[in-house]
C-alpha positions in Angstrom: 0.0 0.0 0.0 1.3 3.4 -0.9 -0.2 6.9 -0.3 0.6 9.4 -3.1 -0.6 12.9 -3.7 -3.5 13.7 -5.9 -1.1 16.0 -7.7 -3.3 18.6 -9.1 -5.4 19.0 -5.9 -2.4 19.0 -3.8 -0.6 21.7 -5.6 -3.8 23.9 -6.0 -4.6 23.5 -2.4 -1.1 24.5 -1.4 -1.0 27.7 -3.7 -4.7 28.7 -2.7 -3.7 28.5 1.1 -0.8 31.0 0.1 2.1 28.6 1.0 5.2 27.9 -0.7 6.6 24.2 -0.8 9.2 25.5 1.8 6.6 27.1 4.1 4.4 23.8 3.9 7.6 21.9 4.7 8.3 24.1 7.6 4.9 23.8 9.1 4.6 20.0 8.5 8.1 19.1 9.8 8.9 17.6 6.4 11.8 18.6 4.1 11.2 20.9 1.1 12.8 18.3 -1.0 10.2 15.7 0.3 7.3 18.0 -0.3 8.5 18.7 -3.6 8.8 14.9 -4.5 5.3 14.2 -3.1 3.8 17.1 -5.0 5.4 15.6 -8.3 4.0 12.1 -7.3 7.6 10.7 -7.2 7.4 9.8 -3.6 4.8 8.2 -1.3 3.9 9.7 2.1 3.1 8.0 5.4 -0.3 8.3 7.2 0.7 10.3 9.8 2.5 13.0 7.6 -0.5 12.9 5.1 -2.6 13.7 8.1 -0.6 16.7 9.2 -0.4 18.1 5.8 -4.1 17.7 5.2 -4.7 19.7 8.3 -2.4 22.4 7.3 -4.0 22.7 3.8 -7.6 22.4 5.4 -8.5 19.4 3.2 -9.6 15.9 3.7 -6.9 13.3 3.4 -9.0 11.5 0.9 -9.1 14.7 -1.3 -5.3 15.3 -1.3 -4.1 11.7 -1.3 -4.8 8.4 -3.2 -4.2 5.0 -1.7 -2.6 2.6 -4.3 
């Protein structure tokens, strides 16, 4: 099982929230590089981190991420 970003929604949500990748990384405790990889769909994310990012972006986990 992998949790990957729904790329378009993830990116739009971050931008509409007014956050750069670096700011989202800072708030979530993840690295900027990791946020970039998640946003491009090149890296999966753990459940705890997905929940944290979803809370920051004010979205449901199910909106931002896809379970493969």
